[in-house]
C-alpha positions as CSV (number, residue, x, y, z in Angstrom):
1,M,43.0,91.4,50.6
2,F,43.3,88.7,48.2
3,K,47.1,89.8,46.9
4,S,48.3,90.7,51.2
5,A,47.8,87.3,51.6
6,R,49.3,85.7,48.3
7,V,52.4,88.2,49.4
8,R,52.4,86.2,53.3
9,H,51.9,82.9,52.0
10,L,54.8,83.2,49.2
11,A,57.1,85.1,52.0
12,T,56.5,82.1,54.7
13,A,57.2,79.8,51.8
14,A,60.6,81.5,50.4
15,I,61.8,82.1,54.3
16,A,61.2,78.3,54.9
17,H,63.3,77.1,51.6
18,Y,66.1,79.0,52.9
19,A,66.1,77.9,56.3
20,V,65.8,74.6,55.9
21,I,69.2,75.3,53.2
22,F,70.6,77.4,55.7
23,A,70.6,74.7,58.2
24,G,72.2,72.5,56.2
25,I,75.0,74.5,55.8
26,F,76.0,75.9,58.9
27,A,75.4,71.8,60.1
28,P,78.0,70.6,62.4
29,V,79.0,68.4,59.1
30,G,82.7,68.0,57.9
31,D,83.4,68.8,54.1
32,A,84.4,66.0,52.2
33,A,87.7,65.3,50.3
34,S,85.5,65.9,47.2
35,R,84.2,69.2,47.9
36,I,84.6,72.0,45.4
37,R,86.3,75.3,45.9
38,M,85.5,77.2,42.9
39,T,85.0,80.7,44.3
40,G,86.7,80.7,47.2
41,T,83.4,82.4,48.4
42,F,80.4,81.4,50.4
43,A,78.6,80.7,47.2
44,D,80.9,77.4,46.8
45,N,78.6,76.4,49.4
46,F,75.9,76.0,45.9
47,I,78.4,74.9,43.7
48,Q,79.1,71.8,43.9
49,W,79.3,68.4,42.1
50,D,77.5,68.4,38.5
51,S,78.0,72.5,38.7
52,Q,81.4,71.8,38.1
53,W,80.2,70.1,35.0
54,F,78.4,73.3,33.5
55,V,81.1,75.9,34.8
56,D,83.9,74.4,33.4
57,I,81.7,73.6,29.8
58,A,80.7,77.1,30.2
59,R,84.7,77.7,30.5
60,Y,86.0,75.3,27.9
61,G,83.7,74.0,25.8
62,Y,82.4,70.5,25.9
63,L,86.3,69.4,24.8
64,L,87.8,70.0,28.6
65,P,91.9,69.9,28.5
66,I,93.3,67.2,30.4
67,T,94.6,69.1,33.5
68,V,90.7,70.3,33.7
69,Q,89.7,66.3,33.5
70,K,92.0,65.8,36.4
71,T,89.9,67.9,38.8
72,F,87.2,65.7,38.3
73,I,88.5,63.1,39.7
74,P,87.9,63.3,43.4
75,T,84.0,63.0,42.6
76,G,84.9,59.6,40.5
77,N,85.3,60.3,37.1
78,A,87.9,58.2,35.5
79,V,90.1,60.3,33.3
80,P,91.2,60.9,30.2
81,F,87.4,61.2,29.9
82,T,85.7,58.5,27.6
83,P,83.9,59.5,25.2
84,A,86.7,62.6,25.3
85,F,83.2,64.8,24.8
86,K,81.4,63.2,27.7
87,G,80.5,66.2,28.9
88,A,78.2,66.7,26.3
89,A,75.6,64.9,28.2
90,F,74.6,68.0,29.9
91,L,72.6,70.7,27.6
92,P,74.0,73.8,26.8
93,G,71.3,76.0,28.5
94,L,73.3,76.4,32.0
95,P,76.5,76.6,30.5
96,A,74.9,79.6,28.0
97,V,74.0,81.3,30.9
98,L,77.2,81.0,32.9
99,R,79.2,82.2,29.9
100,V,76.9,85.4,29.9
101,L,77.0,86.2,34.0
102,G,79.8,83.5,35.4
103,P,79.3,81.6,38.2
104,I,77.8,84.2,41.4
105,L,75.8,85.8,39.0
106,A,74.2,82.7,37.8
107,L,73.4,81.8,41.0
108,V,72.0,84.9,41.6
109,L,69.5,84.1,38.4
110,V,69.0,80.3,39.6
111,N,67.5,82.1,43.5
112,L,65.5,84.9,41.8
113,L,64.0,82.2,39.1
114,F,63.2,80.1,42.1
115,L,60.8,83.2,43.8
116,C,59.1,83.4,40.7
117,A,58.5,79.8,39.8
118,L,57.0,79.7,43.6
119,A,54.6,82.7,42.5
120,L,53.8,80.9,39.2
121,M,53.3,78.0,40.9
122,Y,50.7,79.8,43.6
123,R,48.9,81.6,40.9
124,I,48.6,78.4,38.6
125,V,47.0,76.4,41.9
126,E,45.5,79.8,42.9
127,N,43.5,79.4,39.3
128,E,41.9,76.1,39.6
129,R,42.3,74.8,43.5
130,P,42.2,78.4,45.5
131,A,42.7,76.5,49.3
132,R,45.6,74.6,48.1
133,A,47.8,77.1,46.9
134,F,49.4,77.9,50.0
135,P,50.0,74.5,51.3
136,A,51.1,73.5,47.4
137,V,53.6,76.6,47.5
138,L,54.9,75.9,51.1
139,L,55.6,72.2,50.4
140,F,57.4,72.7,47.4
141,A,60.0,75.2,48.8
142,A,60.7,73.5,51.7
143,G,60.7,69.9,50.1
144,P,63.6,67.3,49.7
145,C,65.8,68.8,46.7
146,A,65.4,72.6,48.3
147,I,69.3,73.1,48.6
148,I,69.4,71.7,44.3
149,F,66.8,74.4,43.5
150,S,69.1,77.0,44.9
151,S,72.4,75.5,43.5
152,L,73.9,76.0,40.1
153,Y,72.2,72.5,38.9
154,T,69.5,73.0,36.0
155,E,66.5,71.7,38.2
156,T,65.1,75.5,38.5
157,F,65.4,76.5,35.0
158,T,63.1,73.1,33.8
159,L,60.6,73.7,36.6
160,F,60.4,77.4,35.4
161,A,59.8,76.1,32.1
162,M,57.1,73.6,32.5
163,L,55.7,76.0,35.0
164,L,55.6,78.8,31.9
165,I,54.0,76.2,29.8
166,M,50.9,75.3,32.4
167,F,50.6,78.8,32.9
168,G,49.8,79.8,29.1
169,L,47.9,76.2,28.9
170,Q,45.5,77.5,31.5
171,S,43.8,80.2,28.7
172,P,44.8,78.1,25.4
173,T,43.0,80.3,23.5
174,S,44.6,83.7,24.3
175,P,47.6,84.7,21.8
176,R,49.4,86.4,24.4
177,H,49.2,83.0,27.4
178,Y,50.1,80.8,24.6
179,W,53.5,82.4,23.5
180,I,54.3,81.9,27.3
181,A,53.7,78.9,26.4
182,C,56.1,78.4,24.0
183,I,58.7,80.4,25.3
184,G,58.7,77.7,28.4
185,A,58.9,75.1,25.6
186,C,61.9,76.8,24.1
187,M,63.6,76.8,27.7
188,A,62.3,73.6,29.2
189,S,64.5,71.4,26.3
190,A,67.3,73.7,26.5
191,F,68.3,72.7,29.8
192,H,67.5,68.9,31.0
193,D,66.2,66.0,28.9
194,L,63.9,65.8,31.1
195,G,61.8,68.5,29.4
196,A,62.1,66.7,26.1
197,F,58.9,65.1,28.4
198,A,57.0,69.0,27.8
199,A,56.0,67.5,24.4
200,L,53.0,66.1,25.9
201,F,51.5,69.1,26.4
202,S,51.0,69.9,22.9
203,I,48.3,67.4,22.8
204,R,46.3,70.0,24.4
205,L,46.4,72.4,21.6
206,F,45.4,69.2,18.9
207,R,42.2,68.3,21.6
208,L,41.1,72.2,21.4
209,R,41.2,71.9,17.4
210,M,44.3,74.3,17.5
211,P,46.5,71.7,15.0
212,V,48.6,74.5,13.6
213,R,49.5,76.3,17.4
214,G,50.4,72.6,18.3
215,L,52.7,72.0,15.4
216,G,54.4,75.6,16.7
217,F,54.6,74.5,20.3
218,L,56.4,71.5,19.0
219,A,59.1,73.6,17.0
220,C,59.2,76.2,19.8
221,L,60.8,72.4,22.0
222,A,62.4,71.3,19.5
223,L,64.7,74.5,18.5
224,V,67.2,74.2,20.5
225,P,68.0,70.4,20.3
226,A,68.1,70.4,16.9
227,C,70.9,73.8,16.9
228,Y,72.7,71.3,19.9
229,E,72.2,68.2,17.3
230,W,73.8,70.7,14.7
231,Y,76.5,71.5,17.3
232,L,77.4,68.3,17.7
233,W,77.7,67.1,14.7
234,S,80.2,69.7,13.6
235,H,82.3,69.1,16.1
236,F,82.4,65.2,17.3
237,H,80.8,64.0,13.5
238,T,78.3,61.8,14.7
239,P,74.7,62.0,14.9
240,F,75.1,59.7,18.2
241,A,77.2,62.2,20.4
242,L,74.8,62.8,22.6
243,L,73.8,59.2,23.3
244,T,77.6,57.9,23.6
245,A,78.2,61.1,26.0
246,E,75.2,59.7,28.3
247,D,76.1,55.9,27.8
248,S,79.1,56.9,29.4
249,W,77.5,57.6,32.7
250,H,76.7,53.6,32.9
251,R,73.0,54.3,33.8
252,H,70.8,51.7,32.4
253,W,67.0,50.5,31.9
254,S,65.2,48.0,34.6
255,A,62.0,47.1,35.2
256,P,59.8,49.1,37.4
257,L,60.5,48.9,41.0
258,V,63.9,47.0,40.3
259,N,66.1,50.0,41.0
260,A,64.2,50.0,44.6
261,F,64.8,46.1,45.1
262,D,68.5,46.6,43.8
263,A,69.2,49.3,46.3
264,I,67.6,46.8,49.7
265,A,69.8,43.7,48.1
266,R,72.9,46.4,48.4
267,G,72.0,47.7,51.5
268,H,71.6,51.3,49.8
269,F,68.1,51.9,51.2
270,T,68.4,55.0,52.9
271,T,65.6,58.0,54.7
272,I,66.3,59.5,51.3
273,T,65.3,56.4,49.0
274,A,62.1,56.2,51.8
275,I,61.5,59.4,50.4
276,T,61.6,59.0,46.9
277,L,59.4,56.2,47.5
278,A,56.9,57.9,49.3
279,F,57.2,60.5,46.6
280,A,56.8,58.5,43.8
281,C,53.2,57.4,45.3
282,L,51.9,60.5,45.2
283,V,53.2,61.5,41.5
284,A,51.1,58.2,40.9
285,V,47.7,59.6,43.0
286,Q,48.1,62.7,41.5
287,A,48.2,61.6,38.2
288,Y,45.2,58.8,38.7
289,V,43.2,62.0,39.7
290,A,44.0,63.7,37.1
291,L,43.4,61.0,34.5
292,R,39.8,61.0,36.3
293,C,39.3,64.4,36.0
294,D,40.1,64.6,32.4
295,V,39.1,61.4,30.5
296,R,37.3,62.8,27.5
297,L,39.0,62.8,23.6
298,W,38.0,66.7,23.2
299,A,39.2,69.4,25.4
300,T,37.1,72.8,26.3
301,P,39.3,76.2,26.9
302,S,37.9,76.2,30.5
303,Q,39.5,72.6,31.4
304,G,42.1,72.9,33.9
305,I,45.7,72.1,33.0
306,I,46.8,70.7,36.7
307,C,43.7,68.1,36.5
308,S,44.6,67.2,32.6
309,L,45.1,64.3,30.7
310,E,47.8,65.9,29.4
311,T,49.5,66.1,33.2
312,C,48.7,62.8,33.9
313,L,50.6,62.3,30.5
314,W,53.8,63.9,32.0
315,M,53.6,63.1,35.7
316,T,53.1,59.4,34.3
317,A,55.9,59.3,32.0
318,I,58.8,60.7,34.4
319,L,57.0,58.1,37.1
320,V,58.0,55.3,34.9
321,L,61.3,56.7,34.2
322,G,62.7,56.8,37.8
323,L,61.3,53.4,38.5
324,C,63.3,52.2,35.5
325,A,66.9,54.3,36.0
326,N,69.2,52.3,37.3
327,M,72.9,53.1,38.2
328,P,75.3,50.8,39.5
329,N,76.9,51.9,42.7
330,N,73.3,54.0,43.8
331,P,70.6,52.5,41.9
332,L,67.8,54.9,42.6
333,E,70.4,57.7,41.8
334,S,69.1,61.0,40.7
335,V,65.7,59.8,40.7
336,L,64.3,62.1,43.0
337,R,65.4,64.9,41.3
338,F,63.4,63.7,38.7
339,Y,60.5,63.4,41.0
340,A,60.9,67.7,42.1
341,I,60.1,69.2,39.1
342,L,56.4,67.2,39.1
343,W,55.0,69.4,41.9
344,P,51.0,68.7,40.9
345,A,52.0,65.6,42.9
346,L,52.1,67.5,45.9
347,L,48.4,68.5,46.0
348,P,47.0,65.1,47.4
349,V,49.0,66.4,50.7
350,A,47.9,69.4,50.6
351,R,44.5,69.7,51.8
352,W,43.5,72.5,54.6
353,P,40.0,71.8,56.0
354,Q,39.9,75.2,57.7
355,A,41.7,78.1,56.3
356,D,43.6,78.6,59.8
357,R,43.9,74.9,60.2
358,A,46.7,72.1,58.2
359,T,45.4,68.2,58.4
360,P,48.1,66.0,60.5
361,V,49.0,64.6,57.1
362,F,50.0,67.8,55.7
363,W,52.1,68.2,58.9
364,L,53.8,65.0,58.5
365,A,54.8,65.4,54.9
366,L,56.2,68.4,55.6
367,T,58.1,68.0,58.4
368,S,59.1,64.8,56.5
369,F,60.2,66.7,53.1
370,A,61.8,69.6,56.0
371,A,63.8,67.3,57.9
372,T,65.2,65.4,54.3
373,A,65.8,68.7,52.9
374,T,68.3,69.7,55.5
375,L,70.1,66.4,55.3
376,G,69.9,67.1,51.9
377,S,71.4,70.7,51.6
378,A,74.3,69.4,54.5
379,L,75.4,66.7,52.7
380,F,75.5,68.7,49.3
381,S,76.5,72.0,50.9
382,H,79.7,70.0,52.3
383,G,80.4,68.2,48.9
384,W,79.2,64.6,50.0
385,F,77.0,62.8,47.3
386,F,73.2,64.0,47.7
387,Q,71.3,63.2,44.6
């Protein structure tokens, strides 16, 4: 009975996810001049903007030929790149996958991984908050960044890695679950900079008086970055190649919420901006709830992972990062993507007082998310900017 309900719930979430995506793809929106036509197939709807970087890095390495660099001009990149290794800001995980599979098969993998992530998310919530499993997964599947999680972007890999870590640390004394968490740690730091914040989950192992496992977890997290740093050093002869590449994207840092005020002052406060700040509020609420549930110095093996000190610190760190990130033209650019992987933030509105009826707050959140997801899908798939 419970298994059939789980399958039905996950199927509903998957249908909702692809419904908002395809509603956007087939919306009457004209193509932008910057729309990328990399494969000449329907898959191009999911291979836009940063996807071009991943595909070309996989083909040519981090020093792109000038003829390839010129193809980035429509998306606002100046040529020649300064520094020449500007693409080094993108970690090697996804380019490596693309090198092996190619764009279309990699896209298939991304979508399969997203469905697996939904199942894992459901399992984690079901273990600790059974009544919230379905509404939480449904909200996430139809969330504002739905199109990003089904495109050639790193978010799905980062999400899946964090879920592996959290699932593994739900049973930290089990060797099998510990190694699942370690696999997640290796994966988290291979695809996106935000994976570095997974280091905060090592605190759980130290709080459980398992320092050797805690150090092993950190070693797994550092493995890919160490190899990548060696690669950058050997090819570009500077220990700061990654930082130099990231600086070339002109992101700067300001006091919290200055980016939001800048967006208002410059006339960039849009519906998507409002959703971003609303999601930030949900992150803050859930981080506070998690802290209240786990304020002890030492943890116990039975302590849940969703409402834990480690999850609180992880969410708070990325929340502050998003509130301080600031881009010259669009101050809140990419902040919604930062927050998209913070799936526990959905739990405050994933409340169903009865098994067959959701609250008005849930329906408001689901409607707002789905509308934003459809808009985002329409913009992204037609080559307009949406991050």
